[in-house]
C-alpha positions in Angstrom: 62.6 12.9 40.2 60.5 16.4 41.0 57.2 16.6 38.9 55.9 20.5 38.9 52.7 21.1 38.8 52.9 22.1 34.9 54.2 18.8 34.1 51.3 17.5 36.5 48.8 19.3 35.0 49.7 18.2 31.6 49.8 14.4 32.0 46.6 14.8 34.5 44.9 16.2 31.3 45.9 13.7 28.8 45.2 11.0 31.3 41.3 12.5 31.8 41.3 13.1 27.7 41.9 9.4 27.2 39.6 8.3 29.6 37.4 10.8 28.4 37.6 9.2 24.8 37.9 5.7 25.8 34.0 6.0 27.4 32.7 8.1 24.5 33.9 5.2 22.3 32.9 2.7 24.3 29.3 4.3 24.8 29.0 4.3 20.6 30.1 0.7 19.9 28.0 -0.5 22.8 25.2 1.6 21.2 25.8 0.5 17.6 26.1 -3.6 18.7 22.8 -3.2 20.8 20.9 -1.3 18.1 22.2 -3.6 15.4 20.5 -6.5 17.7 17.6 -5.2 18.0 16.5 -3.3 14.7 14.0 -4.6 12.8 13.8 -5.5 9.3 11.2 -6.2 7.2 10.6 -8.9 5.0 9.3 -7.3 1.6 8.3 -10.6 0.5 5.7 -11.1 3.1 4.4 -7.3 3.4 0.8 -6.9 2.5 -1.5 -4.1 3.4 -3.1 -6.3 6.1 0.2 -6.9 7.8 0.7 -3.1 8.8 -0.8 -2.4 12.4 -4.3 -1.2 12.4 -5.2 2.6 12.2 -5.0 4.6 15.8 -8.3 6.9 15.1 -11.2 7.2 12.7 -10.9 9.5 10.0 -12.0 10.5 6.3 -10.7 11.9 3.3 -13.3 13.9 1.4 -12.2 15.6 -2.0 -14.4 18.1 -4.6 -16.2 16.8 -7.5 -13.4 18.8 -9.7 -10.4 16.4 -7.8 -12.3 13.5 -8.3 -12.4 14.5 -11.7 -9.0 14.5 -12.3 -8.1 11.6 -10.6 -10.5 9.2 -12.5 -11.7 7.8 -9.1 -13.7 8.6 -6.3 -11.2 8.2 -3.0 -13.7 9.8 -0.6 -13.7 7.3 2.2 -14.0 7.0 6.2 -12.4 4.6 8.2 -12.8 3.8 11.8 -9.8 2.9 14.7 -8.9 -0.5 14.5 -9.2 -0.3 10.6 -6.5 -2.1 8.9 -4.9 -0.2 5.4 -5.9 -3.7 3.4 -9.6 -2.4 4.1 -9.3 1.3 3.3 -6.8 1.5 0.6 -8.3 1.0 -2.9 -6.9 0.4 -6.1 -6.7 3.8 -7.2 -4.8 4.9 -4.7 -2.0 2.7 -5.4 -2.7 1.9 -9.2 0.0 4.9 -10.5 2.8 4.2 -8.0 3.0 0.4 -7.9 1.8 0.2 -11.3 -0.9 -2.7 -10.6 -3.1 -1.3 -13.3 -0.4 -2.6 -15.7 -0.4 -6.4 -14.8 -1.9 -8.5 -17.0 -4.3 -11.5 -15.7 -1.7 -14.3 -16.3 1.3 -12.1 -14.1 -1.7 -11.2 -11.4 -2.4 -15.6 -11.2 1.1 -16.0 -10.9 1.7 -13.9 -8.0 -1.7 -14.8 -5.9 -2.6 -18.6 -5.3 -6.6 -18.7 -6.6 -7.4 -20.9 -9.0 -9.3 -18.4 -11.5 -11.4 -20.7 -13.3 -13.6 -21.4 -9.7 -14.3 -16.8 -9.6 -16.9 -15.6 -10.4 -17.9 -11.6 -10.7 -19.6 -11.6 -7.7 -16.4 -12.8 -6.0 -14.9 -9.3 -6.8 -16.1 -6.4 -3.9 -15.8 -3.6 -6.4 -18.4 -5.4 -8.8 -21.3 -3.9 -6.8 -19.9 -0.5 -7.4 -19.8 -0.8 -11.1 -22.5 0.3 -14.0 -22.3 0.1 -17.2 -21.0 3.6 -18.1 -18.1 3.4 -15.4 -17.2 0.2 -17.0 -17.7 2.0 -20.4 -15.5 4.7 -19.2 -12.8 2.5 -17.9 -12.6 0.6 -20.9 -13.7 3.0 -23.9 -13.1 0.1 -26.4 -16.2 -1.4 -24.8 -18.3 0.9 -26.8 -17.6 -0.2 -30.5 -18.5 -3.8 -29.4 -22.2 -5.2 -29.7 -23.7 -6.3 -26.4 -24.1 -9.9 -27.2 -19.7 -10.4 -27.9 -19.8 -8.9 -24.3 -20.7 -12.2 -22.1 -20.8 -10.3 -18.7 -23.2 -7.7 -20.1 -25.1 -10.0 -22.2 -25.4 -12.1 -19.2 -26.6 -8.9 -17.1 -29.0 -7.5 -19.8 -30.3 -11.4 -19.8 -30.9 -11.9 -16.4 -32.7 -8.8 -15.4 -34.6 -8.3 -18.7 -33.5 -5.0 -18.8 -36.0 -3.5 -21.4 -37.4 -6.7 -23.0 -35.5 -5.9 -26.0 -33.9 -8.6 -27.9 -30.1 -9.1 -28.1 -29.8 -9.9 -31.5 
């Protein structure tokens, strides 16, 4: 059987095409298998802001008073290289997106393993930035209550002898 150059060319073409397809498919199969073995799937249940890698460079956020007023909180802050997100993120940053401002105290208690009976207001870092004015802005209904019916405010005024006035 005599093969012509034309038939040899056709056989060579199909052989090379098949050989090429074999290697392309092998590459994709190997790449997919290797990628599947090395891909990282985070465990959402164990993810916290402190588990994210540290910030790689220092920075800051400074917004105008107009924007701060629209947001309802002051997001201005700065951070250093190496800080983690849990030391930078504020409650106002995530309240709208995650709905944390809608959690009840009992819901929070069920999510964390802390005995609330052992906590005082001093244990909450945010308290150091709280003023009576900002408290009334955050909880407008407090304006209609007598101070003696709000134990933390009553105790604060009593402890600081604010103006020497009676709480009557």
